[in-house]
N, C-alpha and C positions, 0 to 999 in steps of 0.2 A: 814392329809386330804386324800381324795381319789386321789388327784393329785400327791401325793408323788410317786416317781419311785418305782416300785416293786423291792423288794430285790431279786437279782439274786442268786438262789441256784443252783449250778452245771452249766450245759451247757444248754442254752435255745434251742439248736438244738435237744436235746434229746426228746423234746416234738414233734418233727417231726416224730420220729420212729413210724411205724405202720400207718402213714397217707400217702395219695397220694401227690406227688409233682407235682404241675402244673407249667410247664415251657413254656415260650414263648421268642422270641427274633429273632435277625437277625445276619447272618454271616457278615464277613467283606465286602463281595461283595454284601450285601443287600438282600440275599435270606432269607426267613423266615425259622425258625427252624421247621422241619416237625416231630412232635412227633409220628406220626403213624409208622415211621421207627424204633422206639425203643420199640414198643409193644411186650411184651413177652420176652424181653431181660433183662439182669442184666446191670444196667447203673450206671457208676460213674459220678456224677456231681461235677466238680472241679471248684471252684471259685478261680481265680488267676489273676495275672498281670505280664506284661513283666519286670517291675522294681522290682519285689519281688523276692529276692534271694532264700528264702525257697520254693517258688512256682516253680522256675526254677529247683531247686535241686530235686523236686519230679517228674519232667518230665521223667527221665530214669526209675523210679519206675513204673510210669503209663505205659510207653512204654513196659516194660518187662511183666507186667500183661496183657496188650493188646495182645502182641505177643503170650502169653501162652493161653489166654482164649477167644480171639475174635471169633475163629471158633466155639466155643461152645455157642456163644450168648452174649458176653460181649461187651458193647459199652461205649463210653466216650463222655460227653458233657462238654467242657471246656468253662466256662463263664468268659470272661475277663472283669475286671472292669477298664481296661485302659481308661483314658480320652483322651490320645494322640493316636487317631486311626491310623494315618500314622505310628507311631512307632510300633503299634500292627501288622499292615499289613506287615511291613518290617520284623518283628520277625518271623511271621508265614510263610511268603513267603520264607525266607532264609532257613528254615528247616520245611517244612510243616508236621504237625502231621496227622496221618491217621484218626483222629476223628473230630467230629464237633467242631468248634470254634465259639462261640457266642460273639459278641461285645455288652456288656451290655449298652454301651453308644452310640450305633448307633443312628443317627438322626431319624431313623424310629421307635425306641423303644418307646412304650407308657408307659410301666412300667418296671423299673429296677428290675431284679430278685434279685440282691444283696440287694436292699431296701426291696423287698417283704419278703425275708427270713432273714432280719436283720443280714446280713453278716457284721461283724465289724472288722474281722481280716482274713487274708488270709495267706497261702492256707487254704481253707475250703472244705473238701470232704463230699459228701453225697452219700451213696450207696443205690441204689433202686433195689429191687428184681423184679423178672419176673412178679409179680402181680401188679407192678406199685406203690407199697408202700415202704416207706423208711425202709431199713433194718438196717442201721447203720450210725452214724455220727462221729464215732471214728475210722477212717480207714486209717490214713496216715501211711507212712513208711511200715514196715514189716507187720503191721496189714492188709493192703490192700490185700496182697497175701493170707494171712491166711483166711480172711473173704470171699474173692472171691472163694477160693477152697471149702470152706464150702457151700457157696451159690450155686455153680455150681453142687455140689454133691447132695444136697437135692432138686433138681428141682428148685432152685433159689427163694424159697419163704421166708424163715425166717433165722434169725441168732441168735436164742435164746441162743445157746451155746457160742457165742463169744460177744454178744451184750454188756454185762456188763463190758467188758474191758475198762479201762479208759485211758485218754491221758498219 
């Protein structure tokens, strides 16, 4: 029947490549995410949680890439799916990252971004080019640095040369 679940071939996130990513949400202190500050920048959207070991293991990698590329227009939006907001606040306050942290479960949130983009496992990275369109969804670990270097070089628009690299 038409109600049978669609057979997943490959990564459903690959369908996001080339499309605009619309994000909304609130920081831990209740401030709305201001997307205008990311216009024309290369942005890593990182879905993560404080209790997720692999997510925490990626933080030094994100930090190293931030340090290297931030002055050239690289930004990060870390969307936490933590349900325990005090634990998230404690984690972020103990070692504040220099990038935006969004609490996906903030009481002010109308729509969860994890739900909107069907995030079923974390960490989940989505790399957005300067044109506001998704450049890559396979960019964890060493690939992040490679793809960022490529995006920064060609004006930050496309990643056709590294896009097809798989997990």
